[in-house]
N, C-alpha and C positions, 0 to 999 in steps of 0.2 A: 391758760392757767392749768397747772397740773392737778391731778386728783388729790394729791397729798396737800397741796397749797389750799385747795378748796376746802378740804376737811379741817385744816388748821384755822382757816377763816371762820368756818361754821362753829368750831369749838370756841373760838374767841368771842363770837357773837353770843353763844349760849352762856359763857362765863359772865359776860357783861350784863345780860338779862338777869341772871341769878344774883349777881352782886347788887343790882338795882332792887330786886325783891328783898334781899337781906336788909338793905338800908331802909326800905319802905315799911316792911312788916316786922323786922327784928329777927326773922328766920326765913328759911327757904322751905316752903311746903313740899312734902314728899312728891306730890303730883309734878311740880316743876322740876324737881331733881330727877324724876323718872324721865321727863321729856328731854333732859340734857342729852340723852343718847341719840336723839333725832333733832339736832339743832334747827333744821328747817321747820319741823312740826312745832317746836317750842316758839320760834319766832312768829309763825302763823297764828298760834294760839294767843300770843300776846297782842298781835294786831287785831284779832277778832275781839278780844277784851276791850281794846282801846276804841274800836269802832262802836261797840255796844255802849260803852261809857259816854260816847258822843251822840248817842241816838236821842230821839225825842221822848223816850221813856224815862221817867224819873228814876232816881236811885231805888226808891221803894218798889216801883213797878218792876225794875230789873231784878231786884231781890225776890219778888214774888215769882217771877218766871223761873229764875235759876233754881230756887228751892223746889218749886212744883215739878220741874223737869227732872231734877235729881231724884226726887221721891218716886216719880213715875218710872224712872229707869232703875229704881231699886239700888241706888248707889250710896251705901252707908258713909263712905269717905266724904263725898261731896255734900250730902245732906248735913253732916256734922260741920264741915267747913263753911258752907253757906249760912247755916244757922248762927255760927259764931260771928261771921262777918256782918250779917244782917243785924244781929243784936248790937254789935259794936257801932254800927252806923245809925242806931237809934230806932230800929223797928221794935214795936211793942212786943213784949214777951208772949202775950196771948195770940198775936198774929203769927209769930214764929211757930208757936205750938200748933196752931191750926194748920199751917202749911205742912209741918212735919207729919201731922196726922191725916192730911188730905181732907180736912173739913172745910166747909164753906167759910168765907171771910165775911165779916159784918158789913163792910163797905161794898155797895153794889158794883161800882166800877172795877174795884180790885178783884171781886169775885168773878166778874165776867172775864177779866184778864186771866185769872187762875184757871178757870174752867176751859178757856180757849187754849192755853198752853198745855194743859193736861190732855185735852182731846187731840190736839195736833201731835203730841208726843205718842200717845197710845194708838191713834188711828192713822198716823203718818199722812194726814190730810185727806184720807179717803172718805170718812164718814163724820165730818165735824162741821158741817154747814150750819147747824143750829147754834153751836157754840160760837161760830164765826159771826153770825148775825147778831147774837147777844153782845158780842164784843164790839161790833160796830154801833149798835144801839146804845151802848154805854158811853159812847163818845170817842171811841178810838178810831183810827184811820187805817186805810190800806197800807200806808207807809209803816205804821206801828205794827200791823200784822206781819209785815216783812221783817221788822226788827225782832219780833218774837221768834220768827223762823231762824234768824241769825243766832239768837240766844239758845235755841234748841240745838242748832248745829254745834255751837260752842260746848254745850253741856254733853252732847253725844260724844264728842272727842274726849272730854275729861272724865265723864262717867264710865265710858268703855275702858279708858286707860286705867283708871283707878281700880275697876273691877277685875279686868284681865290680869293685871300685874299684882293684884291683892296688896295694894299699898297700905302700909300700916298708918293708923291715924296719928297725926301730929299731936304732940302734947298740948299745943295751943287750942286744939279743937276737942280735946278729951271731954270737957264739961258738956259738950253738945253731942256726945256719942249717940248714934242712932242705930237701931237694929233693923236689918233688911226685912222687908215685907215677906220675902220668901223664907226667912228664918222663922217667922211667926206661924207659918202655915203647917 
């Protein structure tokens, strides 16, 4: 297969993915539009999202991790996007607000999850044994710890992309605009 044919096939794959997002969401978020330039990265990102959606973590637990990691990585675009999506999926506004502000959650198990995701993101696994033990004591499993690592990997890709390329906030996320922690300092 020639390099030109491979590029055309990759572009067709990216176009198919973006058409699916348009149909599902009613628009194509700027993050996905940006990833169009690297169709293999876009396809990998989509697979990672699908694997996370099929994990043993509930939708709420996934939202807790995705928002926590986006905040810890200081990604205004992703905090706004995940705040919008979490609200649309039924997360209570006070929980969304607490996650955006980095405050403890009222439910012990979700707080253990939030603290574990934050510690892993900030310490890269080096100094988070206490948070890991609280996570396990809250009833989570080793498998779920690995699924949290998957979510962190997914958010590292999107947070870094959104920040590096200074993606403008999509109008659909505007109501949940978030200001970076480093901007407040």
